[in-house]
N, C-alpha and C positions, 0 to 999 in steps of 0.2 A: 129646777136648776141643779146641775151636776158639777161639783167641784172636782177637778182633776189635779191631784197633788202627787208629789214624789220627789225623789232625789234628782239632782242634775243628770241629764242625759239618759233618763229612763224611757224616753220616747213619748212624753205627754203630748207635745205638739203634733207629732205624727199621728197619734191616736185621735186627737181632736179633728185633724184634717180628714182622717179616714171615716170618722163618724159623720161628719158634715157632708162628705162626698166630694169635696174640693178643697183647695188650699186656702186656709184663712190665717194660719200661723206659720211663721218662718221656721225652718229647721236647718240644722247643720250638725256635723260631727262634734262641734265644739260644745263642751258642757256650759250650762247656764246661758244658752242662746236666748231663751225667753226672759225678758226683763220686767215686763209689766203684766197685769191681769188683762186677759183678752177673752172675749166671749164668742164662741162659735155657735151658730144656730143650725140645728139638725132637725129633720122631720122623719118620724117613724109612724106610718099610718096616720092616725088623727092626733098624734102627740108631737108637740114641739119641745125639743130638748135644748136647753140653754147650757152649753158646755163651757165652764170657766177654766180656761187654760192658765195655769199659774207658773211663775218662775220656780225653778228647782230649789228645794229647801236644803240649805247647807249652813255651815258655821260661818257667820259673817265676820269680816275683818274691818272693812272700812264703811263709811257712811252709805255709800251707794249699795254695797252688799246688804247692809241692814235694811235699806229701803226695799230691796228686791224680796227679801225674806218676809218682811212685813206685808208686802203685796200678796205673797203666796198665801199666808195665813188669812189675810183679809178676804181673799177670794173664796174662802170656805164659809164666810158669814152669809147666812140666809139660804144655804144650800139644802135641798131636800135629800140629796144623796151625795156621798163622797166616794170617789174612786181613787184608791191608792195604786199608782202604777209603779211596778218594780221591774228592773232589768232582769230578765230571766237568766241571763248569763252570770250575773253577779250574786243574785239572791240576797241573803240577809247580811248586810254589812253594817258598820257603825252608823252611817247616815240614815239608812232605812230604819234601823232600830230606834233611833231618836225620834223619827217621824211617827212610828207606830206608838211609842210611849206617849207622844203628845196627842194622839188621836183617841187614846183611851178615855172613856167616859163621855164621848160625844153621843148625842141622842140620835143622830141621823144614821140610817143604814150605811155601812161602809163595805164597799166591794174591794176585793184584792184582784188586781190585774197583773198577772205575770206576763210581761211583754217580751218580744224578740225570741219567741219559742223556735223560730226557724234557725236561730243561731245558737241556741242553748243546748247543753247536754241534757237529753231527755230524762234519764234516771234522776238527775239532780233536781229537775223541776218539781217533782213530787216531794222531794226532801225540803226544798225551799218553801213550798206551800204548807207542808206540815209544820215546819218550824215557825213560820209567820203566823199561822192560825193558832199555834201554841201561845204566842204572845198576845194576840188579839183575835177573838172568835169573829171572823168576818161573816157578813150576811151570805156571801157566796164568793167563790174563787173562780177566776177565768184564766185560761191559757190562750194567749192570742199573739199574733204578729201584726202590729199596726202597719208595718211596711208592706207585707204581702196581702193583708186583708183577712188572713186566716183567723176565724173566731170573732171577728168584729161584728158581723151581722147578728150573731146570737147575743153578744154583749149589748148591742144597741136595743134589741127587742126586750131584753131583761130590764134595761133602764126605763124604757117606755112604760112597761107594766108597773114599775115601782113608783113612778111619779104620781103625785096627787092630782085630781082634776082641777082645771082652772082655765082661764082664757089664754089664748095665744098672745104673746107680748110683741111679736115682730111680724111683718108681712111675710107671706109664704116664700117670696123670692129673695129675702134678705138672709145672708149667711154669716154675718159678723156684725158686732157693734162698733168696730173700728172705723174711723173716718177715712176718707180717701187720702187725706193729708198724712195721717198716721201710718196708713198702709204703705204709702210711698216711701216713707222713711224706713220702715221695716224691710221692704224689699231691697233697698240699697244696702242696708246693714247686713242682710243675708249674703249678698254678693261679696261684701268685704270679708266675711268669715269664710265663704266657700273658696275664694280666690287667693286669700293670703294665708289661710290655715294658721300655723303657729307663728308666722312672722309678725302678726299684729296682736298684741294682748288686748285685754278688755278696755284699755285706755282709749276708747273711741266712742263717739256718739254722733248720730245723724240728726240734723236740724233742718226741717223743711221750712225755708224762709219765705217761699212764695209759691202759691198754687193758684193758677189762673185758668179759667175756661175761655179759650179763644173763640172768636166768632165762627171759625170753621168747624167747631165741635171738638177740636183737639185740646189736650191739657198741656199747659206750660208749667214745669216744676223746677224750682231752683232749690238746691240743697247744699248744706254746708257740712262737711265731714270734719269733726273736731278731734284732734289728737293732742297728746300732752307734750311731745317733744319733736324737734325738727327732724330727728332721725326717723320717727314714725311717719312724718309727712312725706319724706323721701320714699319710704316703702309703699305708701298708698299711691303716690304719683307714678312710680316706676321709671325705668329708663326712658327718657324722652317723652314722659307722660303716657307711656303705653299701658300701664296698669290701670290708671284712672279711666282711660278711654274704654278699656275692656269691661271694667266694672259698670261704667255708665251704659254701655251697649247692652249688656246682659240685663241690667235692671230695667232699662227702657223697654226692652222686648217683653219682659214679664209684666210690667205695668200696663203695657198696651193690651195684653190679654185680660188682666184683672179688671181694668177700667173699661174695656171694650171700646177703645177709641185710640187714635194716634197720640203719642206722648213725646213732648220735647223736654228732655231732661238735661239740666245744667248742674254740674258738680264742681265744687272747689273745696280745697283742703286748708284748714286753718289750725295753727298751733295755739292751743289755749291750755296752759298749765293749770292743773287742779280744776278742770271743768266740772269735776264731780262735787265741787263745793259751791256750785252756782245754783241757787234756789230755783231760778227760772227754768233750768233744764229738768229738774224734778217735776215741776208743774207741767211742762210740755209732755213729759213721758207718762204723766198720770201717777207719779209716785209721791208718797208722803215724805216730807223732810223729817228724818229720824235722827234724834240726838244720840 
């Protein structure tokens, strides 16, 4: 088991997808896209890698934020190896420093992964690596681009060699521990982020209310998009319902590929003030209720 940790927007989910070889975690330019712990299952030779993709670790302000950070640190429990992913463009900032300090004293091998090397200033990368290793002597340092794949194969081979022997925990063709129901909600949430950008804050959550296997082999999925204010509902719907139709069309097309069957997706938007104080939502997302 490999715990993938780091500050928001370091590229952890993109790296997990690259190591697995297909998409198992949603990605967007928006920080803190990952909300819960998700496991990607990768194969390297005779080794099965269980990659725990965790939410970005940041200073939490509200209960939902605290639950996300708790899920991130919880994802490191039981790990054989920890991979700290750092944005190679930014290097050592306050958020990264706090995470490094928290990792000190951990018994597991900790690898430093400087990501986004295709976008970073090359001379500064070595400086970032030197400064980070000065704070915590990492088992090894990697320079990669999860987006382009540069360096990913070498990192994957190193992880496989570092893991202890043991039985495989998942079938060879399984790439994630997420249920189809959970994956459907994540795909729709990704489209919200990609299409609305900065227009919609984090005050939204997707609830898959119904997931039915039809007799013809297709999937019928009903989802509720919850927002906090009527103005946010108007943003999601768009003029004449155009935006919600586009979100639904893109999500449906991606789900059809992921599920390998036709998908009938029905979306509606509900205003629910303070939805982040609803315990049932935390349970559905796999988050702990944090006081």
